C-alpha atoms as a printed R data frame, in Angstrom:
    type eleno elety resid chain resno       x       y       z
1   ATOM     1    CA   MET     A     1 -68.236 -27.616  13.946
2   ATOM     2    CA   ALA     A     2 -69.908 -29.857  11.397
3   ATOM     3    CA   ASN     A     3 -67.415 -32.264   9.852
4   ATOM     4    CA   LYS     A     4 -63.678 -31.816   9.572
5   ATOM     5    CA   PRO     A     5 -63.001 -28.161   8.858
6   ATOM     6    CA   ILE     A     6 -61.907 -27.111   5.396
7   ATOM     7    CA   VAL     A     7 -60.321 -23.864   4.314
8   ATOM     8    CA   ILE     A     8 -62.190 -21.762   1.775
9   ATOM     9    CA   ASP     A     9 -60.619 -18.856  -0.072
10  ATOM    10    CA   ALA     A    10 -62.191 -15.647  -1.317
11  ATOM    11    CA   SER     A    11 -62.524 -16.845  -4.909
12  ATOM    12    CA   ALA     A    12 -64.617 -19.843  -3.899
13  ATOM    13    CA   LEU     A    13 -66.683 -17.984  -1.317
14  ATOM    14    CA   ALA     A    14 -67.348 -15.112  -3.742
15  ATOM    15    CA   ALA     A    15 -68.532 -17.582  -6.382
16  ATOM    16    CA   VAL     A    16 -71.245 -18.739  -4.000
17  ATOM    17    CA   LEU     A    17 -72.079 -15.339  -2.495
18  ATOM    18    CA   PHE     A    18 -72.455 -13.650  -5.870
19  ATOM    19    CA   ALA     A    19 -74.027 -16.658  -7.651
20  ATOM    20    CA   GLU     A    20 -71.193 -16.870 -10.153
21  ATOM    21    CA   ASP     A    21 -71.033 -19.581 -12.829
22  ATOM    22    CA   GLU     A    22 -68.520 -21.521 -10.701
23  ATOM    23    CA   ALA     A    23 -70.835 -21.742  -7.664
24  ATOM    24    CA   PRO     A    24 -72.120 -25.223  -8.610
25  ATOM    25    CA   MET     A    25 -68.517 -26.476  -8.524
26  ATOM    26    CA   VAL     A    26 -67.927 -25.014  -5.059
27  ATOM    27    CA   LEU     A    27 -71.155 -25.948  -3.283
28  ATOM    28    CA   PRO     A    28 -70.641 -29.744  -3.240
29  ATOM    29    CA   GLN     A    29 -67.107 -29.256  -1.919
30  ATOM    30    CA   ILE     A    30 -68.286 -27.289   1.106
31  ATOM    31    CA   ALA     A    31 -71.633 -28.951   1.849
32  ATOM    32    CA   GLY     A    32 -71.824 -30.009   5.483
33  ATOM    33    CA   CYS     A    33 -68.300 -28.819   6.231
34  ATOM    34    CA   ALA     A    34 -67.075 -26.425   8.847
35  ATOM    35    CA   LEU     A    35 -65.452 -23.540   6.998
36  ATOM    36    CA   VAL     A    36 -62.260 -21.848   8.098
37  ATOM    37    CA   ALA     A    37 -60.563 -18.831   6.525
38  ATOM    38    CA   PRO     A    38 -58.018 -16.170   7.366
39  ATOM    39    CA   VAL     A    39 -59.521 -12.936   8.674
40  ATOM    40    CA   LEU     A    40 -58.388 -11.228   5.481
41  ATOM    41    CA   ILE     A    41 -61.172 -13.011   3.562
42  ATOM    42    CA   LEU     A    42 -63.611 -10.361   4.793
43  ATOM    43    CA   THR     A    43 -61.655  -7.549   3.141
44  ATOM    44    CA   GLU     A    44 -61.122  -9.641   0.023
45  ATOM    45    CA   ILE     A    45 -64.866 -10.222  -0.287
46  ATOM    46    CA   ALA     A    46 -65.477  -6.482   0.119
47  ATOM    47    CA   SER     A    47 -62.907  -5.796  -2.617
48  ATOM    48    CA   ILE     A    48 -64.548  -8.312  -4.962
49  ATOM    49    CA   ALA     A    49 -67.916  -6.667  -4.240
50  ATOM    50    CA   VAL     A    50 -66.560  -3.241  -5.169
51  ATOM    51    CA   LYS     A    51 -65.238  -4.640  -8.465
52  ATOM    52    CA   LYS     A    52 -68.609  -6.237  -9.214
53  ATOM    53    CA   VAL     A    53 -70.271  -2.824  -8.967
54  ATOM    54    CA   ARG     A    54 -67.567  -0.603 -10.471
55  ATOM    55    CA   ARG     A    55 -66.232  -2.825 -13.255
56  ATOM    56    CA   LEU     A    56 -69.068  -5.217 -14.004
57  ATOM    57    CA   GLY     A    57 -71.945  -2.826 -13.454
58  ATOM    58    CA   MET     A    58 -73.839  -5.047 -11.033
59  ATOM    59    CA   ALA     A    59 -76.509  -3.278  -9.034
60  ATOM    60    CA   GLN     A    60 -75.107  -1.993  -5.766
61  ATOM    61    CA   SER     A    61 -78.188  -3.169  -3.878
62  ATOM    62    CA   VAL     A    62 -77.731  -6.741  -5.145
63  ATOM    63    CA   VAL     A    63 -74.038  -6.788  -4.293
64  ATOM    64    CA   SER     A    64 -74.699  -5.196  -0.911
65  ATOM    65    CA   ALA     A    65 -77.285  -7.870  -0.097
66  ATOM    66    CA   ALA     A    66 -74.803 -10.605  -1.049
67  ATOM    67    CA   VAL     A    67 -72.130  -9.076   1.178
68  ATOM    68    CA   ALA     A    68 -74.624  -8.778   4.040
69  ATOM    69    CA   GLY     A    69 -75.407 -12.469   3.546
70  ATOM    70    CA   LEU     A    70 -71.853 -13.267   4.565
71  ATOM    71    CA   ALA     A    71 -72.988 -12.797   8.164
72  ATOM    72    CA   ASP     A    72 -75.124 -15.941   7.801
73  ATOM    73    CA   TRP     A    73 -72.106 -18.100   7.032
74  ATOM    74    CA   GLN     A    74 -70.555 -20.008   9.903
75  ATOM    75    CA   LEU     A    75 -66.991 -19.057   9.072
76  ATOM    76    CA   THR     A    76 -64.278 -19.560  11.645
77  ATOM    77    CA   LEU     A    77 -61.857 -16.712  11.074
78  ATOM    78    CA   VAL     A    78 -58.196 -17.166  11.968
79  ATOM    79    CA   GLU     A    79 -55.511 -14.499  12.215
80  ATOM    80    CA   ILE     A    80 -52.402 -15.412  10.213
81  ATOM    81    CA   ALA     A    81 -49.126 -14.021  11.528
82  ATOM    82    CA   PRO     A    82 -47.290 -11.841   8.994
83  ATOM    83    CA   ASP     A    83 -44.135 -13.921   9.269
84  ATOM    84    CA   THR     A    84 -46.140 -17.075   8.515
85  ATOM    85    CA   ALA     A    85 -47.692 -15.513   5.411
86  ATOM    86    CA   PHE     A    86 -44.316 -14.156   4.322
87  ATOM    87    CA   SER     A    87 -42.541 -17.475   4.784
88  ATOM    88    CA   ALA     A    88 -45.252 -19.408   2.915
89  ATOM    89    CA   ALA     A    89 -45.253 -16.835   0.118
90  ATOM    90    CA   MET     A    90 -41.496 -17.130  -0.307
91  ATOM    91    CA   GLN     A    91 -41.710 -20.933  -0.240
92  ATOM    92    CA   THR     A    92 -44.545 -21.205  -2.781
93  ATOM    93    CA   GLY     A    93 -44.221 -18.136  -4.988
94  ATOM    94    CA   LEU     A    94 -47.759 -17.106  -4.033
95  ATOM    95    CA   SER     A    95 -48.839 -13.664  -2.875
96  ATOM    96    CA   ALA     A    96 -48.902 -13.203   0.895
97  ATOM    97    CA   TYR     A    97 -52.705 -13.188   0.675
98  ATOM    98    CA   ASP     A    98 -52.879 -16.558  -1.068
99  ATOM    99    CA   ALA     A    99 -50.107 -17.926   1.126
100 ATOM   100    CA   SER     A   100 -52.332 -17.193   4.134
101 ATOM   101    CA   TYR     A   101 -54.932 -19.665   2.849
102 ATOM   102    CA   PHE     A   102 -52.171 -22.135   1.984
103 ATOM   103    CA   SER     A   103 -50.702 -21.884   5.505
104 ATOM   104    CA   LEU     A   104 -54.069 -22.229   7.183
105 ATOM   105    CA   ALA     A   105 -54.945 -25.380   5.240
106 ATOM   106    CA   ARG     A   106 -51.560 -26.857   6.135
107 ATOM   107    CA   GLN     A   107 -52.064 -25.887   9.789
108 ATOM   108    CA   PHE     A   108 -55.465 -27.611   9.905
109 ATOM   109    CA   GLU     A   109 -54.186 -30.501   7.750
110 ATOM   110    CA   THR     A   110 -57.251 -30.175   5.578
111 ATOM   111    CA   ARG     A   111 -58.508 -29.424   2.102
112 ATOM   112    CA   LEU     A   112 -58.408 -26.011   0.501
113 ATOM   113    CA   VAL     A   113 -61.365 -24.981  -1.648
114 ATOM   114    CA   THR     A   114 -60.279 -22.428  -4.214
115 ATOM   115    CA   LEU     A   115 -60.953 -21.391  -7.782
116 ATOM   116    CA   ASP     A   116 -57.478 -19.850  -8.026
117 ATOM   117    CA   ALA     A   117 -55.405 -22.116 -10.275
118 ATOM   118    CA   ALA     A   118 -52.014 -20.993  -8.923
119 ATOM   119    CA   LEU     A   119 -53.109 -21.492  -5.323
120 ATOM   120    CA   ALA     A   120 -54.578 -24.912  -6.126
121 ATOM   121    CA   ARG     A   121 -51.328 -25.951  -7.868
122 ATOM   122    CA   ALA     A   122 -49.193 -24.784  -4.947
123 ATOM   123    CA   PHE     A   123 -51.368 -26.635  -2.481
124 ATOM   124    CA   SER     A   124 -51.535 -29.941  -4.346
């Protein structure tokens, strides 16, 4: 791994993958870092991609290419136990999905890169 690993959530990763306006805020935070995420990030990215096509009218070929580009990322994927996600969700008021990122960052004792305001507040 590059430097100390950091946890990235789907909102931050999607911003970069899909060249969203927030990408310039995310890129400096992850530059040169080893990225870690719960396995569920893959399904979350797929869900975001579907919304980009169905709701925002982005070209399917463009979105598909961005999703395929995910394979180039050196993401370490970690399985989060359901009881861990549940416990963290109950403790923080987050969804079980967001609590998975929260738990993983706590486990690795590292930063969490997110564009989700509620998740960022819970983690700080």
